[in-house]
C-alpha positions as CSV (number, residue, x, y, z in Angstrom):
1,M,0.0,0.0,0.0
2,K,1.4,3.3,-1.0
3,F,0.7,6.6,0.7
4,R,0.7,9.6,-1.2
5,H,2.2,12.7,0.4
6,V,0.1,15.7,-0.5
7,G,2.1,18.8,0.1
8,S,5.4,19.4,1.8
9,Q,6.4,18.7,5.3
10,E,5.9,22.3,6.5
11,E,2.1,22.2,5.7
12,R,1.5,19.0,7.6
13,K,2.6,20.8,10.9
14,I,0.2,20.0,13.8
15,E,-0.9,22.9,15.8
16,L,-1.9,22.5,19.5
17,Q,-5.1,24.3,20.5
18,M,-4.0,26.2,23.7
19,T,-7.4,27.6,24.6
20,P,-9.0,24.3,25.7
21,M,-5.9,23.4,27.5
22,I,-5.9,26.6,29.5
23,D,-9.6,26.1,30.2
24,I,-9.0,22.6,31.7
25,V,-6.1,23.8,33.8
26,F,-8.3,26.7,35.4
27,Q,-11.1,24.1,36.1
28,L,-8.8,21.8,37.8
29,L,-7.3,24.8,39.8
30,T,-10.6,25.9,40.8
31,F,-11.7,22.4,41.9
32,F,-8.6,22.0,44.1
33,I,-9.0,25.3,45.6
34,M,-12.6,24.7,46.4
35,S,-12.0,21.3,47.9
36,F,-8.9,22.3,49.9
37,K,-9.4,21.9,53.7
38,I,-7.2,24.0,56.1
39,V,-6.4,22.0,59.1
40,A,-4.9,23.4,62.2
41,Q,-1.2,22.2,62.7
42,E,-1.0,19.0,64.7
43,G,0.8,19.5,68.0
44,D,0.6,23.2,68.0
45,F,-1.2,23.9,71.0
46,N,-1.3,27.0,73.0
47,I,-2.0,25.6,76.6
48,Q,-1.3,27.3,79.8
49,M,-1.0,24.8,82.6
50,P,-1.5,25.8,86.1
51,L,1.4,25.9,88.4
52,A,2.2,23.0,90.7
53,T,0.7,23.3,94.1
54,Q,2.0,22.0,97.5
55,Q,-1.1,19.8,98.1
56,Q,-1.3,16.2,96.7
57,G,-4.4,14.9,95.1
58,L,-7.2,16.0,93.1
59,P,-9.1,19.4,93.7
60,E,-12.7,18.7,94.9
61,D,-15.4,19.4,92.5
62,S,-18.5,21.1,93.6
63,P,-21.4,18.7,93.3
64,L,-24.0,19.3,90.7
65,V,-27.3,20.3,92.3
66,T,-30.2,18.6,90.5
67,L,-33.9,19.2,91.5
68,H,-36.6,17.0,90.4
69,V,-39.8,19.0,90.8
70,Q,-43.1,17.4,90.3
71,L,-46.4,19.4,89.9
72,R,-49.6,17.5,90.6
73,A,-52.9,18.5,89.3
74,D,-56.5,17.8,90.6
75,A,-59.3,16.7,88.4
76,T,-60.0,20.1,87.0
77,G,-56.4,20.7,86.1
78,R,-55.6,23.2,88.9
79,L,-52.5,22.8,91.2
80,L,-53.3,20.8,94.2
81,S,-53.5,23.2,97.2
82,S,-51.9,20.6,99.6
83,G,-48.8,18.9,98.6
84,G,-49.2,19.9,94.9
85,I,-45.4,20.5,94.5
86,V,-43.0,17.6,95.3
87,V,-39.3,18.3,95.1
88,N,-36.9,15.4,94.9
89,G,-39.6,12.8,95.8
90,E,-39.8,13.8,99.5
91,R,-40.3,17.5,100.2
92,M,-43.9,18.7,99.6
93,L,-44.6,22.4,99.1
94,D,-48.0,24.1,98.9
95,S,-47.5,27.0,96.6
96,I,-45.3,28.3,93.8
97,E,-44.0,30.9,96.1
98,A,-42.8,28.3,98.5
99,L,-41.1,26.4,95.5
100,H,-39.4,29.9,94.7
101,N,-38.2,30.4,98.3
102,F,-36.9,26.8,98.3
103,V,-34.8,27.3,95.1
104,I,-33.4,30.6,96.5
105,G,-32.3,28.5,99.7
106,V,-30.7,25.9,97.6
107,V,-28.8,28.1,95.1
108,G,-29.2,31.3,96.8
109,G,-26.2,33.6,97.6
110,D,-24.0,35.5,95.3
111,E,-22.0,32.5,94.2
112,P,-22.5,32.1,90.3
113,S,-20.9,28.8,90.5
114,A,-23.6,27.3,92.4
115,R,-26.3,28.6,90.0
116,A,-24.1,27.4,87.0
117,D,-24.2,23.8,88.3
118,A,-27.8,23.9,89.3
119,E,-30.5,22.0,87.2
120,V,-34.0,21.5,87.5
121,E,-36.0,18.6,85.9
122,F,-39.8,19.2,85.7
123,D,-42.4,16.5,85.8
124,F,-45.9,17.9,85.2
125,D,-49.1,15.8,85.5
126,Y,-50.9,15.5,82.1
127,G,-54.0,17.5,82.9
128,L,-52.3,20.6,84.7
129,H,-53.1,23.9,83.3
130,Y,-50.4,25.6,81.4
131,E,-50.6,28.8,83.6
132,H,-49.1,26.7,86.5
133,I,-46.4,25.3,84.4
134,I,-45.2,28.8,83.5
135,E,-45.5,30.0,87.1
136,A,-43.1,27.1,88.2
137,I,-40.6,27.7,85.5
138,T,-40.5,31.5,86.3
139,A,-40.1,30.5,90.0
140,V,-37.0,28.5,89.5
141,S,-35.4,30.5,86.7
142,G,-35.2,33.9,88.4
143,Y,-36.9,37.1,89.8
144,V,-36.5,41.0,89.6
145,D,-34.9,42.5,92.7
146,R,-37.4,45.1,94.0
147,S,-34.6,47.3,95.4
148,T,-32.3,47.5,92.4
149,G,-34.7,46.5,89.5
150,Q,-32.0,44.0,88.3
151,V,-32.9,40.6,87.1
152,Q,-31.5,37.9,89.4
153,K,-31.0,34.5,87.7
154,L,-31.4,31.3,89.8
155,I,-31.3,28.2,87.6
156,E,-30.8,28.2,83.9
157,K,-30.7,24.6,83.0
158,I,-34.4,23.3,82.9
159,K,-35.2,20.0,81.5
160,F,-38.7,18.3,81.2
161,T,-39.9,14.7,81.5
162,P,-42.5,14.0,78.9
163,P,-46.1,13.9,80.6
164,A,-47.7,10.5,80.9
165,E,-51.1,10.1,79.5
166,P,-53.6,9.6,82.3
167,A,-54.8,6.0,82.9
168,A,-58.2,5.3,81.2
169,S,-60.8,4.5,83.9
């Protein structure tokens, strides 16, 4: 088989198209820039350790104050007048104001660390009216000091147990 050479060697010169190659390079560059994740250097920590003390052993941690408050409702949805508020399963209170005073006694004082560690878990009866729930949350979360007009925070960590459906009778 014989090939014919049409034209001279100079006419058969292959030209590379640079525009598509530059486009591909820019697309790859954009992809790698967008997918680059900057990670902090490993082992480069700025930690300031406390100075050694004379005492041996671990420092004592302040215990976490957790109050479990249960509000009981009567058949009409009102808060029971006698023993409607149970704190930690044993102490019965008669009013929201008594709950407020109890919480002030537990986390009272001017120590913010006691307030930061305190926590309340509410357990409400299913049929309790909403107004009593709001009053209880307000009683444990804080109050306005009448002499200064400042808001005094008590307990900020509040949890709720889901209400159980009343038993069908």
